[in-house]
C-alpha positions, 0 to 999 in steps of 0.5 A: 167368827167374824160377822164380817168379810171384808173391810168394807163390810167391817166398817160399815157395821161399826158405823150402823151397830157401834159407838165411841161408848161401848167400844171404850168399854171394852177397850178398857176391860181388855187392859186397854184403858188409854185409848181416847184422844182429847176431848177437844177433837170432835166432828166438825159438823157439832161444831158450826151449823150445817143446814145451809151447806146440804148439798142437793141429792145426798141421802146420807149424812157422812159427817158425824161418824168415821171408822176407817184404817188410820195414815198417820201425819206427823208435822211440825211448825215452821216459822218462814216459807219453806221455798224448796218444798212448801207444805213439806210431804203433805201433797204427798201423803194426800196421795197415798191414801188408799180407801178406806184410810183416815188421814190423821194428823198432828204436831202442828198447832200455828195453822189450820191442818185441813181444808176445802182442797185437801177434803176433795182430795181425800175423798177422790183417793177413797179416804173415809174421813180426817182426823186432826189434833188442831184447826181446820179452815174453808169450814162451808166448802168442807161442810158441803163435801159430807165428808166426815172431818174431826177437829179441835176446832176452825181457824183459818191461818194458812199452813204454807208459811207455818207448817210442814209435813215431814213423815207420814205412815210413821208412829205419832201421839196425840194426848194419851194415845200412841197411834200406829199406821193401820190402826183403826179409828173410830169416832162420832159425836162423844169423841174419837178412839183408836184400836190397836189392828193386832186386837181389832177383831176381838175388840170389834167382836166383844163391842158388837155383843155389849151393843145388843146386850145394852139394847136388851137391858133399855128395854127390860128397864123400860118394861119396869125392871129395876136398875139393879135387878136388870144390871145383874141380870145382864152385867152392863151399864 
């Protein structure tokens, strides 16, 4: 039986109890061996100094971990300003974000795909993060909003004359992973992985069990048990 009653509880439990290595291990065991996005996609807050940009009154740093449903966005590079439809359907994709969703974008690599105003849009719609197969900009103004943004780096080059969003809520591919709208996106300091929506409950239940077992095994090792004996006893490593 699931340990959560609704999506809010499920994602809160993921962020509290789980971490990408243990979830990735379960995916491997179930035969899903290509679910991690490229290693270069990391929390923005792990790539730049964050101390100067913490807003007064914030009680929790939300910038290093994310969990939510994928809102997939497909972009392409362009080479002049699109006078009839600047940015393509970017604004429509942003306006379509739902609570507990993560804006996850790929396809354009010649400019920043995210920034200050897009962060504000995501927060206003109830989204819980952004994952970019590329760059973000406006870094201090993004960091100060306490919103998890995962990306390959920072670059100020504007997307208006270089990038066009031509579809969203469609299948996309980042690195070795095919991502469908509604799949679960989970990211932390060790990277980002995708849990196919049809197996998500089973993956999460097994990952929670493994995480608990790992804690028990660690205590045993710290109390003197040899690693070989601990592995034979607990079956995790």
